[in-house]
C-alpha positions, 0 to 999 in steps of 0.5 A, a space after each residue: 331120127 332127131 326132131 325138128 328142134 334138134 335138127 335146127 340146133 345141129 344146123 346152127 351148131 355146124 354154122 357156129 363151128 364153121 365160124 371158129 375154124 378160120 377167124 382165130 388164124 386169120 386174125 393174126 395176118 394183119 397184126 404180124 408187122 406189130 407182133 414182129 417188131 414188138 417181139 423183135 423176131 425175124 420174117 422167117 420166125 413171124 411166119 411160124 406164127 401161122 405155121 404152128 397151126 398147121 403143123 398141129 393140123 398135121 399132127 392131130 388130123 390123122 388121130 381125130 377120127 380115132 378119137 371121135 370113134 372113142 368118145 363119140 363126134 359130138 364130144 370130141 367136137 365139144 372138147 375141141 371147142 373148149 380147147 380152142 377157147 383156152 388157147 385163144 385166151 393163152 395166146 394173148 397173155 403176157 410173152 412170146 411163150 404164151 403166144 406160141 403155146 396158145 397158138 399150138 392149142 388153137 391149132 390143135 382144136 381147129 384140127 379136130 372141126 377140120 377133119 370131122 365136119 365133112 364126115 359129120 355132114 355126110 352122115 347127118 345130111 346125106 342128101 344135102 352134102 353140098 348146100 351144107 358144105 357150102 353153108 358152113 364154108 361161108 360162115 367159116 370165110 365170113 368170120 375168117 374176113 372179119 378176123 382180117 379186116 378188124 384185127 387192126 381196128 380192134 388193136 387200135 382201141 385203148 388198152 387192146 393192142 395186138 394182144 387184145 385184138 387176138 383175145 376177142 375172138 374167144 367170145 366166138 368160140 364161147 358161144 359156139 360151145 353153148 350152141 353145141 352143148 345140146 348135141 351131147 344128148 345124142 346117142 353115138 352109133 358106130 358108122 362101120 363095124 370093126 369087121 367092115 373097117 378090116 376089109 376096106 383098103 386104107 386111103 393112104 394106099 390110094 393114088 386118088 386119095 394122094 391127089 386129093 391130099 396134094 390138092 388140099 395141102 397146095 391150096 392151103 399152102 397158098 391161102 396161109 402163105 398169102 394170109 400171112 404175108 399179103 399185108 407186108 407185101 401191100 405195105 411195100 406197095 405203099 398201103 398203110 397197115 390197116 389198109 393192107 388189112 382190109 385188102 386181106 379182107 377183100 380177098 377173103 370177102 371175094 371168096 365168100 360167095 364162091 364157097 357156097 356156089 362151088 359145093 353145090 355146083 360140084 354136087 350136081 356135076 358128073 366130075 369136077 375137072 373143069 372146076 379144078 383147072 379154072 381154079 388153078 388158073 385163077 390162082 396163077 393170074 392172081 399171083 402174076 398181078 401181084 407180081 406186077 405190083 401195079 396198084 390197080 391190079 393189085 385189087 384185081 389180084 386180091 379179088 382173083 386169089 380170094 375167088 381161087 381160094 374159095 373154089 379150091 377149099 370147097 372143092 377139096 371138102 367136097 371131094 372127102 365126100 364125093 370120092 368116098 363111099 360113106 361117112 366113115 371113109 370120108 372122116 378117114 380121108 379127111 384126116 389123111 388129106 389135112 394131116 399130110 396136106 397141111 404139113 405141106 402147108 406149113 412149109 409156105 409161110 416160113 419158106 415164103 419169108 425166108 426167100 424174101 430174107 434171102 433176095 430182099 425182094 417179093 419176086 422170088 417168093 411169088 415165083 414159088 406160088 406161080 410154080 405151085 399154081 401149076 401143080 395145083 392143076 396137074 392134081 386138081 384134074 386128077 382129083 376131079 375125075 368121076 371115081 371113088 376110093 374103093 378096094 378093087 378086090 372087095 368094093 365095086 365103084 358105085 359111079 361106074 360098072 367097071 371103073 376101078 380107081 386104078 384103071 
């Protein structure tokens, strides 16, 4: 059992990792109009600036648990932070090639933290999963909100521009490296023997895992699509570029308290069906208000979407722990959900922009999100039921005496 100092260093290290999981991505949204005009690219191509990290998430996520098994979680996370720092610097260099290349590196790096942290928390804080999930999610979203709100103001500083505004986040990732280095002193212990691993049913064969994956993917699609295009939508309703950036900040600020409260509540509930249903309803109402376009309703819309996004993300992270039997399985489910889920999410920004290019209006694009809100409701109810992923021939569901997953 690590001493008090190591526990505190681990706690702070997790906070700094969480702080780096969204800011490098959210800092782009408010700057996309400047990037698009500077590079002369279309709306759809501009959407790939957000889509590329999601594709990187989808590609690397299923392999992250295997890499961590070989190298150890601590070393794998450290290498991902180094790659993140390099990617942030590369993204801000001379040409579009560096922009897209650095963006891919950032996506690969963040994918590791996204996948490993839920299982890592379950392994190291088994009795405080809800609180620890809430804490790292809060810091992730605080810095995500700062990334959205500060991007345009930083870009107006002399000599910065959009490139300097994106590069500044390398400072945060470098600080995270410094705080994570002490974790390399840990002895890496296997969490599951090879024999036990062979007996376990693959999460890819579980209907419950697929419901969680769809919930994860669709809520990510909603978040990253709106993170990319909300500033443009708001500017079409009369907001300045800076004002639209601060509205994006408001959306993410609204989700901050929710990302702490929801994991704590979900951890104490018998099932999370009500939380999932309310989350989907808030998404739907927020999109409706955004479609109406009244300036007073736009503030309500942004807050509703923010609350829904915070609740949906926190529920997805909690499902990785609540619907699995141990930290190893939680990591496997996280890898699956974030692989297929982010591949699904990657479609969002490009399709949303393409629908606008076709129609010349935002209504068609927003209608797509309304339909997806209904799908989130359905899969969220299924994911929220009281059960865990289990091989009916080899394991017993710990939540009931005779409640196999497929009953």
